[in-house]
N, C-alpha and C positions, 0 to 999 in steps of 0.2 A: 533915570534913577533906578537903582537896584531895589528889588522887592524883598520883603521879609516875611518869614513865618514865625509867629510867636506861639509857644506851647507852654501850658501850665505843667507843674511838676507833680504835686501830690494828687493821686487819684486819676491822673491823666497819663503822663509819661511813665511814672512809677505807680504801681497799684498799691500804694501804702501812704500813710501819713508820716512824712519824713521827720517832722518835729517831734512827734510822739516817739518815733524810733530813736531820735537823737537824745531825748531825755532818758530813755531806757538804757541806751548804750553808755551815755555819760555817767549815769548813776552807778551802773555796774563797774565801769572802769575806775570811777572814784572810790568805790568800795574796795576794789582790789588794790588800790594805791593808798589806802587808809586816809583818803580825803573825805572824812566823815562830814565836814562842814558843807561840802558840795551836796552830798546825799541828803542832808537835812534841808538845805535850801530847795532842792527839787521837790521833796515831799511836802514841804511847807507851802510852796506856791501852787503846786498841783491841788493840794487840799483846799486852799483858798478859792481856786478856780472852780473846783467841783461843788463847793458850797455857794458859788456865785457871789462871793464877796469881792471879787475882782474880775475884770474883763479878760478875755483871752489875750488881747493885745498887751495889757499891763503885766500879766504873767509872763508873756514871751519876753518883754523888755527886761524884766527883772532877772529872768533865768539866763538870758543871753549875756547880760552884764556880769552875772556870777560865774558862768561856766565857760565862756569863750576862751579865756586864757588857758584853761586846762585842755580844752578840746582842739585848739588850733595847733597843738604839737603835731608835727607832720605824720609820724607813724600812726598816731591815734586817729587822726583825721582820714588818712588814706585807708585805714582798715574799716572805718565807718562807711566811707563811700563805697568800698568794695562790697560790703555786706548789703548796702542799699541796691546795688545792681542786680541782686537776685529778684527784685520786684519789677524789673524792667518789663513794660508792656510791649512786647515785640510787634504786635499788630499795629499799635499806635505809632511806634517808631517807623514802621514801614510806610505809613502815610507821608512821613516827612521826606523820604528818600527821593521820590520824583521831583520834589521841590528843590532839594539839594542839587540834583542833576541839572535843573533848569537855572541854577545860579542864585537861588534865593538865599538870603542870610537866615540862618536858623538861630532863633533866640529863645533861650529858656527864660520865661517871664513868670516869676513865682513869688509867693509870700514867704517862702522858706528863706532862712538866713543865707545871705550871699556867700559867706565864708565857706559853706559846704556845698551850696548850689553851684558855685563856679567850678570846683573840681568835678562835680557830676557832669556838668556841661562839657568840660574838657575831655572827660572819659568817653563821652558819647560823640566826640568830634563836632560839637556845635560851635557856632561862630561867636555868639555873645551870650551874656547872662545878665539878667536884671532881677535882683533879689532884695531882701530886707537887710539893711545895713546894721552893723552892731551899734549899740548905744554910744560906744566910745568913738565911733567914726562920724558922728554928727554933733552939731552944736547942742549943748545942754538944753533940754526942754523942747527940742524940735524933732525928736525921734518919732518915726511913724512906720508902721508895718506896710510892706509893699503889697497893698491889696486895694481892690476897688479903683476909685479914681486916682489914688496915689500911684498905682501900678501903671495906669494909662499915661500919666504925666512923666513918670520915670522912663517908660518905654519910648515916648515921643522924643525926649531929650537924647536918649541913646541912639535912636534911629536918625535923628537930625545930625548927630556927630558923624555917623557913618553914611550919610547921604542916601538913606533908604526910606521906603514907604511901606507901611503895613499892608499885607495882601492876604494873609491867612492867619486865623486864630484857632487854636485847638485847646479846649478846656473841658472840665467835667462839672464845673461849679458855678452857681448863680452869683458868687462873689465877683465873677468876671463879666457881669452884665455891662459895666461901663466900657470894658474892652470890646465886647461884641458890638455894642452900639457905636463905638468909635470906628470900627472897621466897616464902613458903609458900602464900599465898592468891591470888597474881596470876598473870600470864602470863610464862613464861620462853621466850625465843626464841634459839636457837643458829644463828648465821648462817655458812654455808659453812665450817665448821670442818674441819680436816684429819682423817684417820682416827685419828691418835694422840690428838688433842684430843677427838674424839667418844668414843673408847673410855674416856678418863679421865672424861669427863662422865657417860657411861653408868654407869660403875662408882661414881662418887662422889656423883652428884646424888641427893638424897633427896626432891626435889620434882618435880612434873610439868614437862616441857619439850618443846619441839617444834623441829624444824629448819626453816630457810629457806635455800634455795640460790639466791643471786642470780646 
């Protein structure tokens, strides 16, 4: 069975928060295109989140629902992806290359929206991508962010289809504790995590892991 490497996007492969960048880019593009309703939606939901009236997940769902049609226009999406590549963590990417050469499947496993995570993975010549679906792509009432155990289950289904087994996990965040704990026999690499995340991983990780400071 082929082995697979799963790597997180935000703060790991790219040294940025891509969803924050997405909202900023979308808001700017909407303003230049006189789509003031989109600008207002972004400001409204971000304000609700900052005031802690809604969860991050609820904000994300609402804003994806509101902005995806505008941002999936090819030239706009391509330009956004190109800008995000300036945040590529070259040292982290270099970790993947020996595994690519050994025949591992390289999988981008992220909470970021799949509609822009897929082009990012293709730009970097990765094999597969597992990200958060748009609300319009799932049954009403069943939308979930691709994070925590949800990411594990989605990745398991994807690897099963491609007849592969998880061998390496690279992440920077304690949200991926379920994924680290799922990878019981392979290599777990925690990249440049902040002290709070490291403390959470140290407390909750039941498998062997190592740190990498890029």
